FIKOLPA-237276 format. One record per residue (C-alpha): x, y, z; residue number from 1; chain. Coordinates in nm, 2 decimals, always signed. Example, Ala and Ser with C-alpha at 12.3 -4.5 7.8 and 13.67 -1.06 7.14 Angstrom:
<fibas>
xx:yy:zz:num:chaine
+1.23:-0.45:+0.78:1:A
+1.37:-0.11:+0.71:2:A
</fibas>
This chain:
<fibas>
xx:yy:zz:num:chaine
+12.49:+4.71:+13.67:1:A
+12.49:+5.08:+13.58:2:A
+12.37:+5.01:+13.23:3:A
+12.08:+4.81:+13.38:4:A
+11.98:+5.09:+13.61:5:A
+11.99:+5.34:+13.32:6:A
+11.78:+5.11:+13.10:7:A
+11.53:+5.06:+13.38:8:A
+11.51:+5.43:+13.46:9:A
+11.46:+5.51:+13.09:10:A
+11.18:+5.25:+13.06:11:A
+11.01:+5.39:+13.37:12:A
+11.02:+5.74:+13.23:13:A
+10.87:+5.62:+12.90:14:A
+10.59:+5.43:+13.08:15:A
+10.52:+5.74:+13.30:16:A
+10.50:+5.97:+13.00:17:A
+10.27:+5.72:+12.82:18:A
+10.04:+5.70:+13.13:19:A
+10.02:+6.08:+13.14:20:A
+9.96:+6.12:+12.77:21:A
+9.71:+5.84:+12.74:22:A
+9.40:+6.05:+12.86:23:A
+9.50:+6.33:+12.63:24:A
+9.51:+6.10:+12.32:25:A
+9.20:+5.90:+12.42:26:A
+8.86:+5.97:+12.27:27:A
+8.64:+6.19:+12.48:28:A
+8.35:+5.96:+12.43:29:A
+8.06:+5.91:+12.19:30:A
+7.95:+6.28:+12.20:31:A
+8.29:+6.43:+12.10:32:A
+8.36:+6.57:+11.76:33:A
+8.68:+6.67:+11.60:34:A
+8.74:+7.04:+11.51:35:A
+8.70:+6.97:+11.14:36:A
+8.37:+6.80:+11.20:37:A
+8.25:+7.09:+11.42:38:A
+8.35:+7.33:+11.15:39:A
+8.16:+7.13:+10.89:40:A
+7.85:+7.13:+11.11:41:A
+7.86:+7.51:+11.15:42:A
+7.90:+7.56:+10.77:43:A
+7.60:+7.33:+10.71:44:A
+7.39:+7.52:+10.97:45:A
+7.47:+7.84:+10.79:46:A
+7.38:+7.70:+10.45:47:A
+7.05:+7.59:+10.59:48:A
+6.96:+7.95:+10.67:49:A
+7.02:+8.09:+10.32:50:A
+6.87:+8.42:+10.23:51:A
+6.72:+8.48:+9.88:52:A
+6.68:+8.83:+9.75:53:A
+6.34:+8.88:+9.58:54:A
+6.42:+9.13:+9.30:55:A
+6.10:+9.09:+9.11:56:A
+5.96:+9.43:+9.04:57:A
+6.24:+9.62:+9.21:58:A
+6.52:+9.82:+9.05:59:A
+6.87:+9.68:+9.02:60:A
+7.06:+9.80:+9.33:61:A
+7.39:+9.77:+9.13:62:A
+7.27:+9.98:+8.84:63:A
+7.51:+10.27:+8.74:64:A
+7.36:+10.60:+8.85:65:A
+7.55:+10.82:+8.61:66:A
+7.52:+10.75:+8.24:67:A
+7.74:+10.86:+7.95:68:A
+8.11:+10.88:+7.89:69:A
+8.36:+11.05:+8.11:70:A
+8.49:+11.37:+7.96:71:A
+8.79:+11.53:+8.11:72:A
+8.75:+11.90:+8.16:73:A
+8.98:+12.09:+7.92:74:A
+9.24:+12.33:+8.05:75:A
+9.04:+12.63:+7.95:76:A
+8.77:+12.53:+8.21:77:A
+9.03:+12.61:+8.48:78:A
+9.03:+12.95:+8.64:79:A
+9.27:+13.20:+8.49:80:A
+9.45:+13.36:+8.78:81:A
+9.55:+13.67:+8.58:82:A
+9.18:+13.78:+8.53:83:A
+9.04:+13.65:+8.86:84:A
+8.97:+13.82:+9.19:85:A
+8.92:+13.68:+9.54:86:A
+8.56:+13.70:+9.66:87:A
+8.59:+13.53:+10.00:88:A
+8.77:+13.28:+10.21:89:A
+8.60:+13.01:+10.43:90:A
+8.78:+12.79:+10.68:91:A
+8.71:+12.53:+10.94:92:A
+8.92:+12.32:+11.17:93:A
+9.07:+12.11:+10.90:94:A
+9.02:+12.28:+10.56:95:A
+9.02:+12.62:+10.39:96:A
+8.83:+12.72:+10.07:97:A
+8.88:+13.03:+9.85:98:A
+8.59:+13.17:+9.65:99:A
+8.73:+13.31:+9.33:100:A
+8.55:+13.48:+9.04:101:A
+8.70:+13.50:+8.70:102:A
+8.68:+13.79:+8.45:103:A
+8.36:+13.65:+8.30:104:A
+8.18:+13.63:+8.63:105:A
+8.21:+13.25:+8.68:106:A
+8.27:+13.14:+9.04:107:A
+8.51:+12.88:+9.16:108:A
+8.57:+12.71:+9.49:109:A
+8.94:+12.63:+9.53:110:A
+9.15:+12.44:+9.79:111:A
+9.52:+12.41:+9.84:112:A
+9.66:+12.18:+9.57:113:A
+9.37:+12.25:+9.32:114:A
+9.47:+12.31:+8.96:115:A
+9.44:+12.65:+8.80:116:A
+9.53:+12.74:+8.44:117:A
+9.90:+12.66:+8.41:118:A
+9.95:+12.61:+8.78:119:A
+9.83:+12.51:+9.13:120:A
+9.70:+12.68:+9.44:121:A
+9.98:+12.69:+9.69:122:A
+9.83:+12.85:+10.00:123:A
+9.51:+13.01:+10.13:124:A
+9.52:+13.26:+10.41:125:A
+9.25:+13.46:+10.58:126:A
+9.27:+13.74:+10.33:127:A
+9.46:+13.60:+10.03:128:A
+9.51:+13.31:+9.79:129:A
+9.86:+13.23:+9.65:130:A
+9.90:+13.02:+9.33:131:A
+10.22:+12.92:+9.15:132:A
+10.17:+12.96:+8.77:133:A
+10.42:+12.85:+8.50:134:A
+10.41:+13.02:+8.16:135:A
+10.67:+12.95:+7.89:136:A
+10.90:+12.78:+8.14:137:A
+10.89:+13.08:+8.39:138:A
+10.72:+13.02:+8.72:139:A
+10.56:+13.31:+8.90:140:A
+10.37:+13.35:+9.22:141:A
+10.03:+13.51:+9.18:142:A
+9.87:+13.65:+9.49:143:A
+9.50:+13.74:+9.50:144:A
+9.41:+13.96:+9.80:145:A
+9.06:+14.00:+9.94:146:A
+8.94:+14.35:+9.88:147:A
+8.74:+14.53:+10.15:148:A
+8.43:+14.70:+10.03:149:A
+8.38:+15.06:+10.14:150:A
+8.02:+15.14:+10.26:151:A
</fibas>
């Protein structure tokens, strides 16, 4: 008798689950579409509104603006810290720039990390620029101080 009750109870639970799940599995009617059909309809609607770029008589928007081959600047184009002097320092909230002039009168704008001949700029302060220069395996610290002009 107990087995019959268990079987009946199990059958009742199955029927109850089927009754609850039936509306979920049923079709929503003639106007319903599946998600894949809806996605296909959206894609087709987008394709119907295609845009065609009329390029006749216009310049190519993807044309390279700079012509010629890239040439890396040689090491002698870098500022030589031994013959340079500090002209000025500019700074803002995020960055500092040092204005340096070499022995030939050429000006350079340097930031921390920029390359100089045989080295790099290490720090820029309100009145000085410090660079670390390596010559023949020996590393030296070169400090350029801002000179005050006497009137």
